[in-house]
N, C-alpha and C positions, 0 to 999 in steps of 0.2 A: 147899299152901296157905300163904300168908304173911299175917301180921298185923302191925300197927304196934308191938305190945308184947305182953308175956307175959299180961297180964290179958285183953286182947282174944282172945288165942289160946285161953285157957281157955273163954271164952264161946262162941267158934266151935266148938271141939272138942266141948263139951257139946251144943250145938245140932245139929251136923251129924254127929257121930260115929256116930249110929245109922242114917244114910242110906246107901244103896248108893253106891259111888264115882261111877257115872255120873250120879247125881242132883245132885252138887255143882256142876254147870253148868246146872241147871234153875232159871231165875230165879223161877218161880212157887213151887217148893218152898223155895227159900232165903227168899223173902218170908214164907212160912208159919212158918219156923223161927226167923227173926231179925228184929229191928227194923231194917228197911232203909229208908234215905233215897233211895238211887240205885243202880241196877244198870247196868253196862256189859257187854254181851256176851250170850251167849258169843262169844268171839273166838278166832281161830287164833293160836297162839304159834309164832314162828319164830326160829331162831337162825342165825348165820353165824360161821364161823371165819375167821382171816386167810387161810388157804389156799383157802377156798371163796368168799371175797368177790370180786365182779365189779364194780369201780368203774364208775360211769357216765361216759360221755364228755361233758364239759361243752361241747364245741364252742366257740361264741363267747360262751357265757354266763359272766358273772362271778359267782362265789359270794363273798359278803361275810360276815364275822363280826361279829355285834353282841352286846352284852351280853344275856343272857336276858330281862332286864326292860325292854328297849328299847321305847319307845312305838310304833315302827313295827311291831313284832311284835304288840303289842296291837291295832293298827289292822287288821292282817291277820285276827286272830281275830274282830273285830267284822264285818268284811266277809264272812267265811266263815260266820258264824252260830253260834249257841250249840251246836247239836248237833255240828257238825263240829269246832269248836274244842274241845269237851269230849272228843271222841275223840282228838284230837292231844295235848291236855293240855300245850301249850307253856308254860303258866304255871308248871308244875312242873319244867321242865328245870334241871339243874345245870350243864350245858355251855354254851358260847356258842351263840347261834342262828346257823345257817348259812342265809343268805337270798339270794334272787334278786329283783332289782328290775326293774320296767318303768316307764319314764317317772317315775323317782324313787320309785315306790311299791313296797313289798314285796308280792310276789304269791305267794311260796312261802317256807316256812321249815321248818327241821328242827333238832332237837337231841336230847339225851337226859338222862334223869334217872339218876344213879348209884344203883343198888339194892344190897341186900345180895348177898354172894357175888360181887362184882366184875362185876355185870351192868349193862349200859347199856340202859335202856328207851328205845327210839327213838320220837320223835313227829314226824310230818310233816303239814304243812298247806299246801294250795294254794288260792288264791282261786278261787271258782267260775268266773269268766270266763277263768281261765288254765289250767284242767284239760285233760288229754289231750295235753299238749305235752312231757312228760318232765321237768317241773320238780320233781316229787316225787322222781324218780330222782336228779336232780342234787343237790338239797339233802339228801336222805336219804343219798346216797353220801358227802357231805362229813361228815355226823354220824357215820356208821359209821367212816370213815377216822380221825376224831379219837378215837373210842372205842377202836378197836384200837390206836392209837398210845400210849394211856395204859394199856394192858393190861386193858381191859374186854371182856366178851363181849356183843356186840350182840344185843338181843332186840327183835323186831318183833311187836307185838300188832295184829291187823287183823280187823275185821268186814267192811267193804265189800270186794267182789271186786276193785275197782281197787287198793286198798291191798295186798291179798294178791298181786296180779300184780306190783306194784312190788317188793315184798320178794323174790319169786321171781327177778325179773330181776337183782337185786343179789346173788343167790346164797344167800339165806336158805332154810332147810329147815323146813317145818312139822313140829313135834314134839309138839304137844298143843293143848289149848284152855284158855281162862281165862274166868272170870266175875269181874268186879271189883265189889265191893260196898262201899258206904259206909253206915255205921250211922246211924240216926236219932238 
């Protein structure tokens, strides 16, 4: 379990320390124990090493780098909707955004947020009308390549089966699960 600071760690430890380990991914039990504003998950946590990574073939697709705060990435989030954008969490990335455009519009993007212990938390988002064509693999692959190049361990958090399949194609191995909680 990770928390943003030591005082939050004490609160979480006190509230959840008496629960069995398997209960810490039960959203209902967490809501009973802590003042929760939002819960994401549970979700599978997957990791990939440089040796296990299988980069996507970009084919004729051009992957462009944009600043994480670029308005075209925000437009993609609006197009994808609040729930999907929240899962991808591209607003929080610390890397560049790796994007694919169609007709000048960003239809897929990925990036990562650098976390403690040299972890790169990967986020990927594809516009609803562009899904199922491998764009998540291409943009996700670019983000993973960048993370590995700067010495980070890529982590993929996925709830939807399609996201879990993309991670597996890129060589990620599921090693656990996660429940993300924001306090009220």
